[in-house]
N, C-alpha and C positions, 0 to 999 in steps of 0.2 A: 178766902183764897181765890185769886183771879183764875180765869179760864186757862191762861197760859201756864200758871203755876200748877193748876190741877193736871194739865196734860203732862208736864214734866214729872210730876209726882207719880202719875200712872206709868210713865216710862220706867222710872226707877223700880217700881214694884214688879215690873215684868222684864227686868234687865237680863235675866238668864235667857228668856225667850228671844229677846232682841239680838243678843250675841249669837245664839244658835241660828237665827235667820240670817245674820251677817255672814256666818260661815257658809251657809247654804248658798248665799248670793255669790260668794267667791267661787264655789264649785260650779254653779250655773254659768257664771261669767267665763270661767276657764273653758268649759265645754263649748260655749257659744263662740269664743275666739277661735278655737280649733276648727270650727265649721266655716269661718269667714273666708271667702275668696280673697287672696292677697295679690295685689298688682302694684307695680312700681309707681305708676302715676295714675291719676283719675282718668277714666275713659271719657274723653270729650268728643269722640267721633259721633256724628249723627247716624240715624238709622237710614242707611242707603240700601236700595235693592237695584241691582244692575241686570239688564236684559242683554245677553251677549249673543250675537248672531254672526256666524261666519259663512261667507259666500265666496269660496275660493276663486281667485282670478278676476274678480269683478272690480271695476274702477270705483274711485271714491264717489263720483257723482251718481253712479248706478246704486251704490250702497245707500247713499242718502235718500234717493228718490224711492227705491223699492223696498228698503228695509227700515231705515231710521224713521222717516216720516210716517209710514203706515203704523209702526209700533207706537210712536208718540201719539198719533191720533186715537189708536185703540185704547191707550192707557190714560187718556185725558180725564176720565171721570173717576179714577181710583180715589177712594176716600183718604183724607188726612195727608195728602201730598203737599209738601211745602214748595218744592221746585222741581223742574224738569231740566236735565242736562243730557247732552248726547255728543258723541264724536263718531264721525264716519271716516274711514280710511280704506285703503286697498284691501278688499276681502273681509272687512270686519266692521260691524256696527255695535256700539255700546251705548245703551240708553240708561241713564241713571235717574232714579226717582229718589228724592230726599224727602223723608217723612217728617211730620211735625214732632216736636219733643213730646215724649210720653206715649207715642204710638206703639201698639203691640207688634213685635216683629213677626210672630207667626201669622197673625191676621193680615199684616201688610203683604207678606209673601204670597199668602193664599189669594188675596184680592188681585195682585199682579198676575198670577197664573190664570185666574178666572177671566180677567179683562183681556189678557194676551190672546186668548182664543179668537177674539174678534178681529185680529190683525190679518189683513189680506197680504200674504207673503208669497214669494215665488216657491215653486216646488223644490223639494230637497233642502230647504232652509229650515232648520230646527232650532229656534231660539232656546236658550237655557238661562236659568237664573244664576247669579253669582253665588258662591258658597255663603252659608248662613254664618258669616263672620264679620267682624268690624275692622276698623283701621288698625286696631291694636292686636288683631288676631294672629299676625305672623310671629309665632313664638319660638320656632326652631327652624334652622336650616342645616341640611346635611348634604354631603356629596357621596356618590356611589363610585367606589374605586375598584379597579381590577388591574392586575399585572399581566393578564393573559387574554383579555377580551377587548373587542373593539367597541367604539362608542355606540354603534347601532345595537349591539347585544346588550350593553349596559342600559341604554335607554329603554329597551323592551322590558328588561327586568324591572326597571323603575316604574314604568307605566302600568305594568300588569301585576306582577307578584308583590313588589314592595308597596305599591299603592293600596292594594286590597288588605295587606297585613296591617298597615298603619291606620287605614280608614276605619277599621273596626275598634280601635282604641276609644273608650268612652271619652267624650269631650272634644274629639277631633272633628272639625267641620269638613275639611277637605285636605288633599295633598296636591300641591301644584308642582309639576315637573318642569324643569327648565334646562336647556342645553342638550347636547347629543343630537343624534339623527334618528328620525322615525323610519323604521323599516318599511320598504315598499317593494312590491313586485312590479316590475316595469316591462312593458311591451313596447319596443321601439320599432315602428313600421319603417321599412326601407322603401322610399318612394319608387325607386327603379324597379324593385321586385313586385310592388303592388301593381305597377304598370305591366310588367312582364307576365304576371300570372292573372291579369285582368280581374284584380280584386280591389274593391273600393274600401275606403276607410270606414264608412258606416257598416259595411258587411263585417269587417274585422271587429268593431266594437260590439255589434249585435251578437256575433259568435261567442265572444268572451263572456258577455252577460248571460247568454242562454246556456252556457256549458258549465255552470257552477251552481248546482242546486241538488238538494235531496228532496224526495217527495214521499208521501204516504200512500199506501195502497190498501188501507183498511186491514182486514185480517183474512186468513185462509184456514178453513177447518180441515183437519187431517185426522180422521178417527176421533179419538177422545181429546185430542190436543187442538190448540188454536195458535196459528203463527201470525205474527205481525208482518205485514208486507211493507217493505221500504224500497224506494228507488234511490240508489246511492250514486251521486254524481258530483260531489264536491271536489274541487281542485285541491290537490294535496302537495304538489311539487311543481318545480319549474318544468319538468318533463311532461307533466299533465298539460300544462299551458301550451307547450310547443306542439303537442299532438292534437289540439283542438282543431276540428275541421272548420274552415272558413267558407269554402265553396268547392264545388265539383265542376271542373272544366274538362269537357270531353271525356267524362268518365273517370278522371283522375282527381282524387281528393287533394285540395290545397290546404295545408295546415298552417297554423300560426307561425310555427318555426320556419316555414318556407319563405315567409314574407317579412319576418321581424326578428330582431334580436330580443331574446327573453332573458332578463337578468334580475338579480336582486340588487336593489339600490336603496336610496333614501328619498323621502319627500322633500320638496323645496324647503329650505330652512328659513324659519322666521326669527331665530335668535341663536345665541351662543353664550356659554358661561366659561370664564377663565378664573383660576384660583391660584393665588400666590405665584409660584414659579411654573404653573401648569397652563399651557395654552388652551386646553380643552378639558372640560369635566362635565359631569351630569349632576345637577343640583335638584334637591327636593325641598319644598317649603311646606311646613306643617302649619295649618290654620286651625286656631282654636274656635270652638263654637261660641257664638255671642253670649256673653254673660258667664262664661265658664271660669273655673278655678285654675289658673295657670300653673300653680305649683303642683297640684294633684295631677293634672293632665300631663305635664312635662315629666313627672316621675314615672308615669305609666308608659309614656312614649320612649323614654330612655330604657326602661325595662324591656319593652318590645324590641327595640333596636338591638339590645344585647342578645336577646333570644334569637333574633333573625341571624345575627352574625355567628352565633355559636351552634345553631341547630342544623346547619347544612341545608337551609331552605334556599340559599343562594349557591351558585356554582363555586367550586374551589377557586380561591384567588380573588373573589369579589366580596366586598364588605361595605357597610355604611359607616360614614365618619361624620358625626355632628361637628359643625364649626361655629354655629351661633345658637346660643341657648338663652332664652329670656331670663332663666333663673340667675344668670350672672348679674344682670341688671337688678333683679329682685334682691339678690344678696348685697349688692353695693348700696342700694337705697335702704334696705333693712338695717345695714350696719350704720348708715347715717342716722336713721331714726333711733336705733338703740343708743348710739352715742349721745344724741340730744336728750333722750329720755333719762339716761343714767345721770348725766351731769345736771340736768334740770332737777331731778328728784334730790340729788345730793345737795345742790344749792338751797333747795327748799328746806331740807332738814337742818342745814347749817343756820339758816335764818331763824327757823323755829326755835332751835336750841339757844341761839344767841339772845333772842329777845325774851324767851320764856324762862331761861335759866334752869330748865328742868327737862331731863332727857325723856322721862316717861310722858310728859305732856307733848313733847315734840313728836314722839313715836305715835301717840294717840291721834294727833292731827294728821300726820303722814299716812296713817292707816286709812284715812278717808279716800286717798288717791286710788288705790286698787279697788276699793268697794264701789266708788262712783264710776270708775272705768268699767267695772263689770256690768253695771246697768247699761252703759253705752254699748258694750259688746252684745248684750242680749237684744237691745233695740236694733243694732245694726244687723244682727242675724235675722230677726223677725222681719225687718223691712228690706232685707237683701242689699244692704249697703256694704260695699267691699272695703277692706282695710288697705290703705295706701299711704303714700308719703304725706299727703295733706291731712287725711282723716286722723292719722296718729302723730305725724311729725310736727303738726302745728298745735298740739295740745298744750295749753298753758296750765301747768300743775298748780302754779300760784293762785290762779283764779279758782280752781277746783277746791282748794282748801281755804279760801277766803272766809266762807261762811263758818267753817269750823274754827278758824282763827278768832273770829269775832266772839264766838261762844266761849272757847277755852281761855281766851285772854281775860274775859270778864270773870270766869270762875277762878282763875289764878289770882286776879286782883283781890277778889273777896278773901281768898285764903291768905294772901299777903297782908291784908289789913287785919288779920287776926281772927277770922271766923273759925270756930273750933268744930262746929257740927257740919259734917261733909254734905249730907243730903240737903239740908236747908240752903247751904252755900250754892250747891249746884242748881237747885230749883230757883232760887232768887236770881242768881247771875244769868241763867239761861232765859228766864222770863223777861228780865230787864232789856235784853238785846234782841229778843225774838222778832219783834216787829221790824226793827231797823235792819236786821240781818235778812229777813225774808224779802223786804222791799228792795234792799240794795242788791242782793243777788238776782232778784227778779228783773231789775233794771239791766243788769249785764246780759241776762237771757234775752231781754227785749232788744238789746244792741245787736245780738247775734241773729235775731229772728229774720231780718231782711234777706239773709243768705238763703232762707228756705224759699223765698218767692222770686229770687233772681233766676232768670232763665238763661238760655244760650250756653256758650262755652264756659263762661265764668260761673254760672250756676252749677254746672256739672262738676267743676273743680272744687267748689266750696260747699256744696250740699253735704258731702260726707263730714267735713269739719264741723259744720253747723249741727249736724245730727249728733256727732260725738260730744261736742262741748255742751250743747243744749241739754242732752240727757244727763251728762255728768254734773252739770250745774244744778239741775232739778234734784238729782239724787243727793247732791251735797247739802241741800236745804234739809231734806228728810233725815239724812245721816247726822247732821249737826244737832237736830232736835231729838234724836233717838239714840244713835250709836254713841255719840260723844258723851252725853250724860250717863248712859248705861255703863259704858266701858270705864269712864272716869270714876264712877262710884266704886269700881274694883281697884283701879290703879292707884287711887289716892287714899285707899282704905288704910287705916293705921295711924292717922293723925299726922300726915305729911304737912309740913309747914313750909311752903315754898317762899322764896324771897326774890325780889326783883333784881336782875343783874345790875352790877354797879354802873356799867356804861349807860344804862337807861337813865339812872340818876344823873350822870354827867350831862347827858343830852338835855334833860329837863332843866338843869342848872343854867344851861346856855339858852334854851328855848324860852323859858318864862320871862326873863328880863328882856329878851329881844322882842317878844310879843307885846310886852308892856310899852316899849318904845314905839313900836309900829302902830299901836292903837292911838298914840298921840300924834302920829304923822300920817294921817290917811291920804292926804293929797300926794305926798311923796310916794307912798306905796302904790297908789293907783297909777300915777304917772309912769313909774318904772314898769309896771305890768303892761300898760298900754303901749309903751315904746317897744317892749319886747314882742308884743303881739304884732305891732306894725312891721317890725323887722322880719318876723316870721312870714307875714303875708307877702312882703316884697321877695323874700327868699323863695316862697312857694311858686310865685309867678315865673321865676327863673328855672324852676325844676323842669326837666324834660318829661314828656309823657310817653308811656308805652302800654301795651296791652297786658301781657304777662311775661315774667322772666322766662327765658329759654330753659327748659328742663334738661339738664345734662344727662346724656345717655351713654357716655364713654364710647361713642362711635362717631363716624362722619359719613354722611351720605352725599356723594359727589355726583352730580349729573352733568355729563358733557354732551353737548348737542352738535353734531356734525351737519354739513349741508344735507338736505333731504335726498339728494340724488345719489349719494354714495352707496356702494354695494357692501355686502357682508365682509368680503376679504379686506377691503380698505379699513372698515370699522374695526375689524379684528386686529389689524396691525397697529392702529392708533391706540386701541385699548391696551395692547401688549406693552407699548412704550410707557404709557402713563402708569399702568399697573406696576411695572418694574420699578419706577421711581417711588411710588407710594410704599411699596413693600420694603424698600431700603430705609425708610424712616425708623428711627430707634423706638418710637412710641407705638408702632404698628405691630399687632400680633398676626393678623391675617387680613387679606383684601380679596374680595370677589368682585368681578365685573360682569354685569348682565348686559348683553348686547341684544337689542331688539325686544321681542316679546315671547312669552311662553306659547306653546301650541294650543292651549285652551282659550286664548284670546282674552284672558283676564286683565291684561295690561295693554291698553290701546296705544301702541307706538310702533316704530319701525327700526330697522337696523342702524339708522343714523343716531339712535339714542343709546348712550353708554351710561350705565349707573354703577358707580363704584361703592360697594359696601365695605367701608374701612373700619375694622374693629380694633380698638386699642388694647394695649396691655393694662394691667392694674395701674391706676395713677401713682401708686407708691413706687413703682419701678421706673417712672419716667426720669429723664435727665433733670437735674435740679433747676428749678425756675421755669421750666417749660410749661406752656399753657395751650389750650385748644386753639386760641387765636394765633399763637406762634406757628402751630402746624398749618393752619389755614393760609397764613402769609407765605410760608415756605412752598406749599403746594400751588398756590396761586401764581407765584413767580414762575414756576415750571409750566403751568398751563398757558400763561401768556405767550410763551415761545411758540405755541402751535397755532398757525394761521387758520382763520376761517371757522373757529369753534366758539361756542358759548358755553358757560359753565355756571353751576349753582352749588352752593354748599348748604347742607342741611344735616339732619340726623334721621336715623331709621324710622322711629315712631313719628317724629315731628313731620317728616315728609309725607308719610301715609295719611296722617290726620289732616294736614293742610290740603292735600288733594281731595280727601273725602268731603271736606267742608265746602271748598270753593270750586272744585273741579279743575284746578290749575296746579301744576307741579311747581309750587313756589310759595314763599311766605306771604307775599302780597302780589296783587295783579291789577292791571287796568284792562277792563274789557270794553271793546268798542263794538257796538251792535249796528248791524246794517245788512243789506242784501248782497251788494256787489263785493265779491272777494277781492278784486283788484283795488277798489276804493278803500276797503278795510286795510289792506296791506300798506297802502300809501300813508294812511293816517297813523297806522301802528309805527311805521318808521319815524314819523315826526315825533310821536310820543316817546319812542325809544331814545331819540337824540336828546330830548329835554331831560329825561330821567338820568341819562349818563352824565349830564353836566351839573347835577345837583350833588352837593357835598353829602357824603354819608350813604348815598344810594349805591348799592352794589348788586352784582349778579343779574344785571339787566339783560333780558332776552325776549325775542318775539317767538311765539309759537306759530311759526310760519305755516301757511295753508297752501300757498301756490308753489310752483316750481317742480312739479312732478312730471318728468318727460313721459309722454303717453304716445303709444303707437295705435292710432285709430284705424280700424278696418271698417269703413263706412260703406254699407251695402248700397249699391246703385239699383234701386228697385226695378227701374225700367229695363236695364241691361239683364238683370236676373230673370225677369219675366220672359225675355226673348229666348232664353235657354231653358225655360220651364222650371226654374229654381225659385224657391221661396227663401225668406230670410233664415229660417231654421236650418236649411241645408248648408248655407254658407257659414253660419255661426257654429254649426257642428264641427266644421273644420278648424275654426279658431279655438274652440273649447278642447278638442281632442288632440289635434296635431301640434298646436302651439302651447295650449294651457296644461295639457296632461291631466284631464279630468279622470277620476277613478271610474272604471267600468264596472267593477264589482269588488267584493271583499273576500279574502281568503282566510279561512279559519285554521289556526294552529293550536289545537286543544282549546283552551279558554281564550286565547289571544285572537285578535282580528287585525288584518293588515290590508291596506288598499292594493288593488291591482290597477295601475294607471297606464293609459295609452298616450304616447307622446313621441313625436318625431325626434330622431337624434339631433343633438344640438347643432351639428354641422349643417343640417338642413333648415334651420330656423333662426340663425344667429345674425341675419342682416335683413334690412327692409326689402331688398331686392329678392332674396330667397323666399321670404314670406309672400311677396307679391306673385312669385312664380309657382307657388304651390298649386297643385291641380285639384279642381273641384269636379266631382262626378255629377253629371247631369242625368235626368231621367231616361234620355235616349242613349245612354252608355258613352257619351262623349266625356272627354276630360279637358277642361279649359283652365287657363291660369286664373288665380284668384283676382288678379288686377283687372281682368276683363269684366268682373261683376261687382267689384268693390274698390273704393279708393283707399289705398294704404299710404298713410302719411304720419309723420311725427309732429306732435303738437304739445303744448304745455297744458297741464291740467292741475286740479287741486290735489294735494297730498292728504290734507286733513280738511274736514269741515266741522267746526264746533258750533253747537247750538245750545241755547238756554232759553227756556220759556217759548219754544217753537221759533226762535229768531237766531239767525246766524251771528256769530261774533268772532273777533280775534282777540287774543290775550297777550299782554306784555307783562312778563313776570319781573319782580325785583325784590331785593332784600334791603335791609338797612343795617349798617354796621358802623360802630364808632360814632353814632349820633342817635338821639332819641327818635322814636318812630313818629310821634305826633308832629314835630316841627318839620321833619324831612318830608312827610307826605303832604302837609299843609302847603309847603313851598311848591311841591310838585303839582298839586291841584291848582294852585293859583296860576302857575305858568302854563299848564295844559289848557285851562279855561281861556287864558288870554291869547295864546299863540296858535292853538289848533282849531281851525274852523271846520265844523262838521256839516255835511250836506243835510238837507231836510230829511227827517225820518231817522237820522243816525243819533246815537246817544252814547255816553260814557258812564261806566259803572266801576267804582273802586271796590275791590274785594280783598279778602284775606284778613290778616291780623288787624290792619287799620280799621276796617269796617267793624270788626268785632269789638275793638277798643271803643269806637264811637258809640256803638249800641250800649255797651256796658256803662260808659260815662253818663249817657242819657238816663239809664235806669237808676244809677246812683244819685243823680241830680234830683230825682223824685223820691227815692227810697230814704236817703239820709234825712231830709227835712221831716218826712212822715215819721221816721223813727224817733227823732228828737221831740216831735209833737207828742208821740205816745209816751215817751219818757217824762215829758213835762206833766202830762195828765197823771201818771203814776206818782210823781213828786207832789203834785197838788193833793192827791188822795192821802199821801203820807203825812204832809205838813198841815193840810187843811186850809192853806192860803197860797195865792199865786206869788206873793213876794218871796217867801222862802224857797218855793219851787224854782223861781227865776234865778235866785242867788246861786243855788246849787248848779243850775244849768250853765252858769258862767264858767264853770270848770271846763266846759267843752272846748271853746275856742282857745283857751290858754293851754289846755292839754296838748293841742296840736303843735305848739311851739317846739317842744322836744322832739316830736315825731318828724317834723320837717327838717330840723337840724340834723337828726340822725341820718335821714336819707341823703342830705347834702354831704355829710362827712364820709358816708360809705360809697358815694358816687352812684347811688341808685336813682332811677327815674320814678316819677309818680305813676305807678302802675295800678292795675285793679287789685293786685295783691296788697299793695300799700293802702289802697282805699278801704279794703276789708279790715286792715290793721287799725285804721283810724276809727272805724265803727266800734271795734272791740275796746280801743283806748277810751273812747267817750264813755262807754259803760263803766269802765273801771274808775275813771275820774269822777263820775257822778256818785259811784258807790262810796268813795272816800268822803265826798261832800255830805252824803246822807249820814255816814257814821259820825261825823263831827257835829253837824248842825242839830241833828236829832238829840244828841246827848246834851249839848249846850241848852237847848230849849227845855229838856227834861230837868236839868239842874235849876234853871231859872224858875220854872213853874212849881217845883217842889220844895225849894230851900229858900231860906232868907238870904239877903244879900243883894247887891246891885247887879245890873245886867253886865257891867264890866267884869265883876268878879266871876259871874257865871261863864262868861266867854273865856277868861283866863283859865279858870279851873277846868272847864269842860274840854278846852283845847289841850291842856296839859294831860288830863286823864285819857284823852283819845289819841295822844301822840303815839303811843306804842302800837295800838291796832292799825292806825293809819299808816305808820311806817312799815309795819309788817305786811299789810295787804299790798301796799305799793311795791315793796321790795320783792315780795313773793311773785306778784304778777310780772314784774320786770325780769327778775333773775330766772324765773321758770322758763323764759324764752331766750335768755341770754346765749346759751349754746347754739340755738338755731340762728340767732342774729349774727354770731361771729363765724359760723361755719361756712366753708367754701367747698365742702365735700360733694361728691356725686349725689344729686337729688336734693341739695339744700336750697337750690335757686328759687323754688316756688314760695317757700314760707319765709325766706330771709327778709324781704321787704316788710312783710307783715310783722315779723318779730322785731325788726329794727324800729318800726314806728312805735310799738308798745314799749320796748325798752327805753327808747329816748323820751317818749311821752311821759313815762312814769316819773322821770326826774322833775320835769316842769310841773306836772299835776300835783306831785307831792309838795313841792315848794308853794304852789298856789293854795292848796288846801290848808296848809299849816300856817302860812304867813299872810296871804292876801284875803282868803275867805273869812277868817275871824274879824279882820278889820272892816270889811264890807258889811258883814252881818251886824257888827256892833253899831256902825254909823247908820245903817238902815233902820235899826230898831231902837236907837237911842231915844228919839223923841217920843216914841210910843211906849217906852218902858213904864211898867207900873211902879209907883213910888213904894218904897219899903218902909215899914215902921221902925 
């Protein structure tokens, strides 16, 4: 008895143990699956850590020089950093460090904190790190409503009470508040009264600062007791502020209320939120901690929100109302996966029963699917690989059962041929195909192996699928050699005598005569095959290229950019008009517009930036025939009517990920690097004009950096010295009288609000009034500001973008109704030819096109190496290079059907399709191994000519070849035909495999036997 037969015999002797272990595997797999984090799409965002520094009232140039550059310098040595990016704007600096793939998030953030201590920053500037979340971290949005409270009160509750209550939910990284007004105590000095009471502005600021403190006086012993001594002097009310003594003139105290208006107001607004038909609302954004389980965390957040609304923790009339929940997208994509899985398994069962003619045999093979997947679930749980649309939705059940099909088909054939003893039939049949089954499945695993070494975005997308399929395929080999024989010995007990289905006999009656004719016409067969291959090559050249299909999220993210100089009131009116039109569309469930940025500085933009989060109803409720592209065209026609704006269409997650990867709010961008902002702007305008003239290029816009009107108060040092003033004395007036810098903070229980000093608007709303403001000199004179400083309006930068310590300007663009590769290739050719850059300036193309090129370069290396590895495996299997090369011929011909399927479906040659070709090549080679290994076995063991062996071997292997091919193709047929939410990523992959299986099956059954026969004919051994 051979070693293979001995192994199978041992399996049958321990069949009860094997079945018990299989049941244990099911339980362990179910447990592991429940522990898996579930996400709609693979998380492709890089590990970014942002340093956010706010410096209220400071110009863009000051922010760059005194915040951004020192921070970049201090962080230059942080380990594992891939790139540096930064943006400086009015009052805000955001420096982004993108770390290399595989870097540990905790260590990265710790290193940034450590190196940041070396930054030499101005006083009162406290940099903070962005929340420990990634670009997919925004999992819920809610609004805080009240029918009896103003926006200042609602905002206060959001920032203090609601923030703390939600932040404690496990898995929540942070809560970002947006919209509303931040409460502020305001002291508005009246210049005439300051003059009348002989009080200077510095005196007022100092008095406010010194009048707001509690102190400790240690303890006081009193008999047997000890008292804690406290000095209580904190400000508690507006009346307390009014009664603060500023000065004493001729024995009469001058109080703050004598020289100022003291009121409650709100801080200068950085942004605003509108919702559906509401012009103002307060929004909260829940951020999930990096690597968290969205389903578990969202369930806890929803529970906490319900508790907050019902427990009376908010004042009567105020409540939280979620309006975006990532679980909705999870449910949509999960439904898509379940639909594909159900129909995929159903088709597999139909094929198995049709070809085997025995329901028990079909169920036996189908049982391998859940068992193999359980091994995948355990591995995913151990290696912390999340379950998502790709890792589960792209599973090919046909491939998983191929190994079991090879074994069970041979067992069934033995029984059909009249074998009466079950155990010997199982042992002999399994041992006969064991080697071919292991090697053919191993080749498919090898075809998937490149996915493990692919990096970048494409690696993050397909690593989970490679993990799932790789483990499932390895499990299928073990199960085919253990579970199938063990379970089969029970299921076929009792002398079951199966018979081959009639239609298999009909196919053989057609196939055998056809194969005989083809063996006699090798030149015709090869000519037809070569012509088909040549046509496929020509067809492939005409295919467009793209990176990855856009993953549908059932929403639309519309960014509208107004001129940089607009104020909040104008932006608000424009947003209202656009919002009203969007909300009227029948597909729209709700629409939120964010104007400007949140108060925490996590989004570096201004009030000219309008971002419309448009969330759609369920696709089943849309008007018949309507698509996302139809909605975009409708909205675009409306936006074109508004002069002076630029706009961009994206999706919620897609927009966040694109910005996280390239630093630009757009799918693609052209970055021009150089020092001179004026020169950069001029070149950007040239590039913009070229992009707008190219067919298929849409949403073109410049991230403009210049054009910020600036009122410069330039100190005349010589004039200031004549009056005994220094720069700080003059700038104190600018900071306090004009800027409204906080003098102190006022505590209200656990809340804290700024107390700001600022002249009334009527005293500071023109250049002349600012120039006439009085500056207090050391000798108690009061002179106009214009005597010691030049007050003038000039243009300055609104933004300064930097990458790798160099300034750049970005031109964003998207590509619609054309493939990405040809559109950008044309754009690159024209920009290189028509735009002349000064010395030291350069252009970089970033975004999806850059990622596509990097992925194509990797595949150009990986695919040949994979084929070489497969060739070595084939050489090991057959023992000679000739047969290995023959089987490898299946690879180019298998591509014929894949290319044709892409053409018919109107898909581009994307990275997803490229992964599909890798899988297809493995399947094609598997079929070749099944056929040729059996033909060689027949020829080596039986009498007869080589021609007889080819005909008999091909006929006997017809059923397993057809079954494995049909199973592999039909297992992914639902994914190939689906257009549902979430189907976009795996559809090209599935199309390639489904289409390719048609041509590879024809090649394996009709062309490969002919080539094998003609190649071995002259070397065939003579038979007696």
